[in-house]
LUMDO-737408 format. One record per residue (C-alpha): z, x, y; chain. Coordinates in nm, 4 decimals, always signed. Example, Ala and Ser with C-alpha at 12.3 -4.5 7.8 and 13.67 -1.06 7.14 Angstrom:
REC, w, u, v, chain
REC, +0.7800, +1.2300, -0.4500, A
REC, +0.7140, +1.3670, -0.1060, A
//
This chain:
REC, w, u, v, chain
REC, -1.2391, +0.7958, -0.2433, A
REC, -0.9410, +0.6337, -0.4506, A
REC, -0.8580, +1.0486, -0.4795, A
REC, -0.8556, +1.0402, -0.0846, A
REC, -0.6485, +0.7834, -0.0576, A
REC, -0.3441, +0.9334, -0.2225, A
REC, -0.4259, +1.2763, -0.1248, A
REC, -0.1322, +1.2184, +0.1507, A
REC, +0.0570, +1.0122, -0.0480, A
REC, +0.1916, +1.1866, -0.3703, A
REC, +0.3810, +1.5087, -0.3679, A
REC, +0.1858, +1.6414, -0.6552, A
REC, -0.2352, +1.5579, -0.6955, A
REC, -0.3001, +1.4499, -1.0560, A
REC, -0.6200, +1.6172, -1.0568, A
REC, -0.7950, +1.8768, -0.8532, A
REC, -1.0311, +1.7900, -0.6049, A
REC, -1.3023, +1.9392, -0.4413, A
REC, -1.1890, +1.8453, -0.0727, A
REC, -0.8785, +2.0250, +0.0646, A
REC, -0.5625, +1.7954, -0.0082, A
REC, -0.3725, +1.7607, +0.3093, A
REC, -0.0410, +1.9160, +0.2865, A
REC, +0.1692, +1.6531, +0.4700, A
REC, +0.5318, +1.4872, +0.4076, A
REC, +0.5321, +1.1934, +0.1920, A
REC, +0.6458, +0.9204, +0.4127, A
REC, +0.9331, +0.7603, +0.2397, A
REC, +0.8506, +0.4192, +0.0733, A
REC, +1.2121, +0.3412, -0.1641, A
REC, +1.3055, +0.0493, +0.1099, A
REC, +0.9818, -0.0892, -0.0213, A
REC, +1.0697, -0.0543, -0.3958, A
REC, +1.3960, -0.2962, -0.2893, A
REC, +1.1522, -0.5542, -0.1576, A
REC, +0.8864, -0.5274, -0.4394, A
REC, +1.2055, -0.6188, -0.6830, A
REC, +1.2392, -0.8888, -0.5090, A
REC, +0.9675, -1.0198, -0.5044, A
REC, +0.9068, -0.9421, -0.8531, A
REC, +1.1780, -1.2240, -0.8907, A
REC, +0.9465, -1.4199, -0.7353, A
REC, +0.6594, -1.3673, -0.9264, A
REC, +0.9279, -1.4130, -1.2902, A
REC, +0.9717, -1.7169, -1.1194, A
REC, +0.6962, -1.8372, -1.0431, A
REC, +0.6059, -1.8124, -1.4619, A
REC, +0.8942, -2.0336, -1.5188, A
REC, +0.8058, -2.2846, -1.3442, A
REC, +0.4248, -2.2638, -1.4892, A
REC, +0.5796, -2.2538, -1.8580, A
REC, +0.8145, -2.5531, -1.7607, A
REC, +0.5120, -2.7264, -1.6340, A
REC, +0.6434, -2.7570, -1.2602, A
REC, +0.4721, -2.9885, -1.0016, A
REC, +0.1544, -2.7958, -0.8449, A
REC, +0.2437, -2.8004, -0.4958, A
REC, +0.6048, -2.6285, -0.6276, A
REC, +0.4026, -2.3492, -0.8243, A
REC, +0.2019, -2.3261, -0.5024, A
REC, +0.4667, -2.2962, -0.2345, A
REC, +0.5829, -2.0439, -0.4149, A
REC, +0.2966, -1.8674, -0.4465, A
REC, +0.2829, -1.8522, -0.0764, A
REC, +0.5701, -1.7050, -0.0590, A
REC, +0.5268, -1.4003, -0.3016, A
REC, +0.2254, -1.3487, -0.1288, A
REC, +0.3795, -1.3454, +0.2000, A
REC, +0.6402, -1.1202, +0.0390, A
REC, +0.3648, -0.8551, -0.0441, A
REC, +0.1617, -0.9029, +0.2451, A
REC, +0.4750, -0.7521, +0.4492, A
REC, +0.5322, -0.4647, +0.2234, A
REC, +0.1403, -0.3774, +0.2112, A
REC, +0.1611, -0.3846, +0.6283, A
REC, +0.4928, -0.1129, +0.6144, A
REC, +0.3468, +0.1059, +0.3770, A
REC, +0.0231, +0.0767, +0.5770, A
REC, +0.2571, +0.1487, +0.8996, A
REC, +0.3757, +0.4351, +0.7402, A
REC, +0.0801, +0.5968, +0.5914, A
REC, -0.0776, +0.5535, +1.0258, A
REC, +0.2207, +0.6903, +1.1329, A
REC, +0.2422, +0.9668, +0.9110, A
REC, -0.0463, +1.0923, +0.7174, A
REC, -0.3169, +0.9654, +0.9702, A
REC, -0.0900, +1.0819, +1.3067, A
REC, -0.0461, +1.4738, +1.1390, A
REC, -0.4216, +1.4386, +1.0689, A
REC, -0.5017, +1.3680, +1.4112, A
REC, -0.2520, +1.6363, +1.5368, A
REC, -0.4235, +1.9308, +1.3475, A
REC, -0.7236, +1.8361, +1.5177, A
REC, -0.9240, +1.9330, +1.2261, A
REC, -1.2661, +1.6882, +1.2541, A
REC, -1.2777, +1.7461, +0.8522, A
REC, -0.9345, +1.5988, +0.7780, A
REC, -0.9626, +1.3256, +1.0665, A
REC, -1.2518, +1.1919, +0.9827, A
REC, -1.1317, +1.1403, +0.6102, A
REC, -0.8807, +0.9037, +0.6956, A
REC, -1.0646, +0.7252, +0.9340, A
REC, -1.2927, +0.6856, +0.6576, A
REC, -0.9457, +0.5648, +0.4205, A
REC, -0.8739, +0.3161, +0.6580, A
REC, -1.2051, +0.1638, +0.6957, A
REC, -1.2135, +0.1067, +0.3292, A
REC, -0.9011, -0.0097, +0.3499, A
REC, -1.0011, -0.2520, +0.6022, A
REC, -1.2981, -0.3548, +0.4857, A
REC, -1.1293, -0.4834, +0.1879, A
REC, -0.9448, -0.6496, +0.3371, A
REC, -1.2147, -0.8420, +0.5242, A
//
């Protein structure tokens, strides 16, 4: 299933699958890279806070900020996936491709619940 999740979001598959790989354009995630670099800085800040034995509540507040920032990036990438990869599968009217995308979404959602 992990390979299916990647099939529409990478330019070249890392290994062959028995299932046909959809030929879809890859959504651009470069704007998320900038956000992730900021989050990386926040995580570095958490490491420093812990090594300096800062107050627990201060660490937890920073931790929540990192988690919230990651959730925004995750939501943005999911939105792009639905509007690009899933939408193209639906437009193809190919039942197998549609079922594959629905299964991927259900797997992603079940991991979050």
